[in-house]
PLY file of the C-alpha trace (Angstrom):
ply
format ascii 1.0
element vertex 310
property float x
property float y
property float z
element edge 309
property int vertex1
property int vertex2
end_header
-138.09 309.86 93.43
-138.41 313.32 91.94
-139.20 316.98 92.45
-140.45 319.06 89.47
-143.27 318.80 86.97
-140.96 316.85 84.63
-141.22 313.88 87.03
-144.98 314.18 87.57
-145.96 313.03 84.08
-144.12 309.72 84.44
-145.47 309.17 87.96
-149.04 309.59 86.74
-148.42 307.27 83.78
-147.04 304.54 86.03
-150.15 304.75 88.24
-152.42 304.72 85.16
-150.64 301.62 83.88
-151.33 299.82 87.17
-147.84 299.65 88.66
-147.66 299.41 92.44
-145.96 302.61 93.61
-145.13 301.82 97.24
-143.89 305.35 97.99
-142.91 308.68 96.48
-139.74 310.40 97.69
-139.42 314.15 97.16
-137.81 317.24 98.65
-138.99 318.75 101.95
-141.38 321.72 101.81
-139.54 325.04 101.83
-140.51 328.72 102.08
-140.79 330.54 98.77
-142.01 333.84 97.34
-142.47 337.21 98.98
-144.70 335.85 101.73
-142.29 332.97 102.37
-145.17 330.51 102.40
-144.26 326.85 102.54
-143.99 325.50 99.01
-144.61 321.83 98.13
-142.85 320.19 95.20
-144.90 319.34 92.09
-144.25 315.66 92.79
-145.61 315.91 96.34
-148.80 317.62 95.14
-149.34 314.92 92.51
-148.56 312.07 94.92
-151.08 313.39 97.42
-153.75 313.65 94.71
-152.97 310.06 93.71
-153.19 308.87 97.33
-149.59 307.65 97.46
-147.36 307.49 100.57
-144.90 310.42 100.59
-141.40 310.57 102.11
-139.56 313.91 102.41
-136.15 313.29 104.00
-133.89 316.25 104.76
-130.88 313.99 104.37
-130.89 310.86 102.23
-128.53 309.02 104.61
-130.76 309.68 107.61
-131.16 306.35 109.50
-134.93 306.87 109.82
-135.30 307.35 106.07
-133.08 304.36 105.28
-135.15 302.22 107.65
-138.41 303.48 106.11
-137.09 302.51 102.67
-136.02 299.07 103.89
-139.47 298.43 105.32
-141.02 299.23 101.91
-138.90 296.45 100.31
-139.00 298.10 96.86
-138.35 296.04 93.75
-137.23 299.01 91.68
-136.25 302.65 92.20
-137.09 305.29 89.58
-135.38 308.68 89.72
-136.47 311.69 87.64
-134.98 315.13 88.35
-133.99 314.48 91.96
-130.92 314.74 94.17
-127.81 312.59 94.03
-128.58 309.36 95.89
-126.21 307.53 98.26
-125.47 303.89 97.44
-127.41 302.70 100.50
-130.56 303.96 98.73
-129.96 303.33 95.02
-128.62 299.81 95.59
-131.47 298.82 97.93
-134.21 297.80 95.43
-134.04 294.23 94.18
-133.58 295.35 90.56
-131.59 298.48 91.36
-132.53 302.07 90.51
-132.75 303.78 87.13
-132.76 307.44 86.17
-134.53 309.28 83.34
-132.15 311.91 81.94
-133.13 314.51 79.34
-130.24 314.06 76.91
-128.69 311.44 74.69
-126.06 310.23 77.12
-123.10 310.32 77.32
-123.59 313.84 75.96
-124.90 316.56 78.29
-124.35 314.97 81.66
-125.42 317.35 84.39
-128.30 319.37 85.81
-129.43 321.36 82.74
-129.20 319.12 79.65
-132.13 320.59 77.69
-130.93 324.17 78.17
-127.39 323.45 77.06
-128.40 321.41 73.99
-130.40 324.40 72.70
-127.79 326.98 73.76
-125.14 325.03 71.83
-127.29 325.00 68.69
-127.92 321.25 68.60
-130.44 320.03 66.04
-131.25 316.89 68.02
-131.54 315.79 71.62
-133.47 313.07 73.42
-133.92 311.11 76.63
-132.04 308.25 78.23
-132.76 305.76 80.99
-129.74 304.34 82.79
-128.91 302.37 85.94
-127.49 304.43 88.78
-123.95 303.83 89.94
-121.32 305.77 91.90
-120.79 308.46 89.24
-123.27 311.11 88.09
-125.01 310.22 84.80
-122.45 307.53 83.96
-124.43 304.34 84.63
-125.22 301.65 82.07
-127.77 302.81 79.49
-131.05 300.87 79.21
-132.99 302.86 76.62
-132.88 306.02 74.50
-135.19 308.03 72.27
-134.14 310.82 69.93
-136.05 314.02 69.24
-135.34 316.88 66.81
-134.86 320.42 68.11
-136.79 322.68 65.73
-135.78 326.26 64.95
-138.81 327.58 66.86
-138.20 325.42 69.94
-137.05 326.88 73.25
-136.50 325.35 76.69
-140.26 325.56 77.39
-141.36 323.60 74.32
-138.55 321.02 74.48
-139.18 320.46 78.19
-142.82 319.57 77.43
-141.95 317.34 74.47
-139.28 315.40 76.35
-141.48 315.13 79.45
-144.20 313.47 77.35
-141.75 311.20 75.54
-140.18 310.35 78.88
-143.42 308.77 80.13
-143.27 306.17 77.36
-139.58 305.45 77.89
-140.03 305.06 81.67
-142.81 302.49 81.25
-140.84 300.71 78.54
-137.79 300.59 80.83
-139.81 299.24 83.77
-141.10 296.43 81.53
-137.60 295.61 80.28
-136.30 295.40 83.85
-139.30 293.37 85.05
-138.77 290.78 82.31
-134.96 291.16 82.34
-135.26 291.66 78.58
-132.42 294.12 78.06
-128.67 294.38 77.77
-127.30 297.42 79.62
-124.81 299.43 77.56
-121.89 300.57 79.70
-120.64 304.13 79.23
-117.03 303.06 78.87
-114.00 303.94 76.75
-115.38 307.39 75.97
-113.05 310.28 75.18
-114.23 312.81 77.78
-112.86 315.64 75.61
-115.58 314.92 73.02
-118.42 315.34 75.55
-120.42 318.51 76.14
-121.34 319.14 79.79
-124.67 320.44 81.15
-123.87 322.13 84.48
-126.45 323.89 86.63
-127.31 327.37 85.35
-127.02 330.42 87.61
-128.19 334.00 87.01
-124.78 335.24 85.89
-124.66 332.44 83.29
-127.78 333.95 81.65
-126.23 337.32 80.84
-126.10 338.12 77.12
-122.81 339.25 75.59
-123.68 341.41 72.57
-120.19 340.92 71.13
-121.20 337.36 70.28
-122.37 336.45 66.78
-126.11 336.73 66.16
-126.82 333.02 65.77
-125.14 332.30 69.09
-127.28 334.94 70.83
-130.48 333.54 69.29
-129.66 330.02 70.55
-128.68 331.42 73.96
-132.03 333.19 74.35
-133.96 330.11 73.15
-132.11 327.86 75.58
-133.16 330.05 78.51
-136.71 331.05 77.50
-139.06 331.33 79.29
-137.11 330.33 82.39
-134.68 331.31 83.85
-134.50 333.82 80.93
-131.54 335.51 79.26
-130.95 339.05 80.47
-128.86 342.12 79.86
-128.03 345.22 81.91
-129.10 348.59 80.49
-126.81 351.61 80.57
-127.41 355.35 80.27
-124.29 357.45 79.67
-122.19 354.49 80.74
-124.00 354.05 84.05
-126.04 350.91 84.73
-129.76 351.75 85.00
-131.50 348.42 85.54
-131.81 345.35 83.34
-134.15 343.49 81.00
-135.07 339.83 80.55
-135.25 338.83 76.90
-137.47 335.95 75.77
-137.69 336.01 71.99
-135.31 337.38 69.36
-134.51 337.20 65.66
-131.17 337.78 63.95
-130.69 340.12 60.99
-127.21 340.21 59.38
-127.34 343.95 58.61
-126.08 346.14 61.46
-125.34 349.38 59.61
-122.86 351.62 61.41
-123.94 350.82 64.99
-121.64 349.84 67.81
-122.05 346.56 69.72
-124.70 346.97 72.43
-126.30 350.01 70.82
-130.12 350.01 70.86
-131.97 350.87 67.67
-135.70 351.62 67.73
-138.37 353.30 65.61
-140.17 354.36 68.80
-143.23 352.33 67.79
-142.63 348.59 67.58
-139.02 347.91 66.64
-136.35 347.28 69.29
-133.01 345.89 68.15
-129.52 345.62 69.60
-126.31 345.65 67.60
-124.25 342.46 67.93
-120.92 341.52 66.35
-122.28 340.59 62.92
-125.72 342.19 62.66
-128.82 343.12 64.59
-130.70 341.17 67.24
-134.37 342.10 66.88
-136.09 341.75 70.25
-139.64 340.36 70.01
-140.45 339.95 73.70
-138.80 341.36 76.81
-139.41 342.35 80.41
-137.91 345.34 82.15
-136.78 344.81 85.75
-139.72 345.27 88.11
-142.25 345.23 85.25
-144.31 342.53 83.56
-143.45 340.93 80.23
-144.95 342.95 77.39
-144.93 343.51 73.64
-142.54 346.05 72.14
-145.47 348.29 71.23
-146.70 348.45 74.83
-143.18 348.83 76.21
-142.34 351.74 73.92
-145.51 353.60 74.91
-143.93 354.13 78.33
-140.25 354.14 77.31
-139.87 357.03 74.89
-136.08 357.40 74.99
-134.91 353.80 74.72
-132.35 354.72 72.01
-130.48 356.82 74.58
-129.60 353.54 76.35
-127.14 350.79 75.49
-127.01 347.14 76.52
0 1
1 2
2 3
3 4
4 5
5 6
6 7
7 8
8 9
9 10
10 11
11 12
12 13
13 14
14 15
15 16
16 17
17 18
18 19
19 20
20 21
21 22
22 23
23 24
24 25
25 26
26 27
27 28
28 29
29 30
30 31
31 32
32 33
33 34
34 35
35 36
36 37
37 38
38 39
39 40
40 41
41 42
42 43
43 44
44 45
45 46
46 47
47 48
48 49
49 50
50 51
51 52
52 53
53 54
54 55
55 56
56 57
57 58
58 59
59 60
60 61
61 62
62 63
63 64
64 65
65 66
66 67
67 68
68 69
69 70
70 71
71 72
72 73
73 74
74 75
75 76
76 77
77 78
78 79
79 80
80 81
81 82
82 83
83 84
84 85
85 86
86 87
87 88
88 89
89 90
90 91
91 92
92 93
93 94
94 95
95 96
96 97
97 98
98 99
99 100
100 101
101 102
102 103
103 104
104 105
105 106
106 107
107 108
108 109
109 110
110 111
111 112
112 113
113 114
114 115
115 116
116 117
117 118
118 119
119 120
120 121
121 122
122 123
123 124
124 125
125 126
126 127
127 128
128 129
129 130
130 131
131 132
132 133
133 134
134 135
135 136
136 137
137 138
138 139
139 140
140 141
141 142
142 143
143 144
144 145
145 146
146 147
147 148
148 149
149 150
150 151
151 152
152 153
153 154
154 155
155 156
156 157
157 158
158 159
159 160
160 161
161 162
162 163
163 164
164 165
165 166
166 167
167 168
168 169
169 170
170 171
171 172
172 173
173 174
174 175
175 176
176 177
177 178
178 179
179 180
180 181
181 182
182 183
183 184
184 185
185 186
186 187
187 188
188 189
189 190
190 191
191 192
192 193
193 194
194 195
195 196
196 197
197 198
198 199
199 200
200 201
201 202
202 203
203 204
204 205
205 206
206 207
207 208
208 209
209 210
210 211
211 212
212 213
213 214
214 215
215 216
216 217
217 218
218 219
219 220
220 221
221 222
222 223
223 224
224 225
225 226
226 227
227 228
228 229
229 230
230 231
231 232
232 233
233 234
234 235
235 236
236 237
237 238
238 239
239 240
240 241
241 242
242 243
243 244
244 245
245 246
246 247
247 248
248 249
249 250
250 251
251 252
252 253
253 254
254 255
255 256
256 257
257 258
258 259
259 260
260 261
261 262
262 263
263 264
264 265
265 266
266 267
267 268
268 269
269 270
270 271
271 272
272 273
273 274
274 275
275 276
276 277
277 278
278 279
279 280
280 281
281 282
282 283
283 284
284 285
285 286
286 287
287 288
288 289
289 290
290 291
291 292
292 293
293 294
294 295
295 296
296 297
297 298
298 299
299 300
300 301
301 302
302 303
303 304
304 305
305 306
306 307
307 308
308 309
């Protein structure tokens, strides 16, 4: 059961390893883009290519879907980046249902664990498989693997690394469950105050505050690049005149006499914004309504960028 590309890699690995996938459950097709064409999930596209039966219930408690699942008589349910399941579904398989989560649980429970680990400046993250129960991301842990977060990593690179590592952990977990060769570790007696959450990220959450310290801004941009992307409004004489997505930055501790949010540029290749303790040098950005481009190309058509603030 899954939706995005993150789940596809493990699905393909399970098929390659010879496991009998009796069905794939994914989200219904929905209109997307300017033309509002019907969009299929990455998992559906992969399942069709693999010749696997596909179920796309609107509601997971729908009696027809529940009956279809019962008729499949699954031994094991595997969930990767999907919706919250009702007990009638996750408890149905003979060996239960497990989830692959992209954090080292109990830390970073929630919808965006990779983003928040990078945003918070973590030096390490990982993946966890755990048995589903009534609470989100709180089931008994089966397996974990750690992975360093390098200074050059962003959400794009960590997503790919953890997706690949996840394939191995999923297969390893299936084998442990099949042979009953594991001892589930309950997530109990944990001081919730010590845990960092990973809630879903919305557009307003991606807005840069230039009054933050430089290191915090760098991690914030990394944790949102390339998607959904950190952004900032642009002002001219105090009036908002559009916005820019920012994908790559570097921090320099020297800010001179500039005010927070002030843009500094040489008109050729350098674009920097003053933050609380230095300068944020922008390496890659995208003006609203334009394509992503280098500073050199952007400044060819934006001669007066220093008249603006962010």
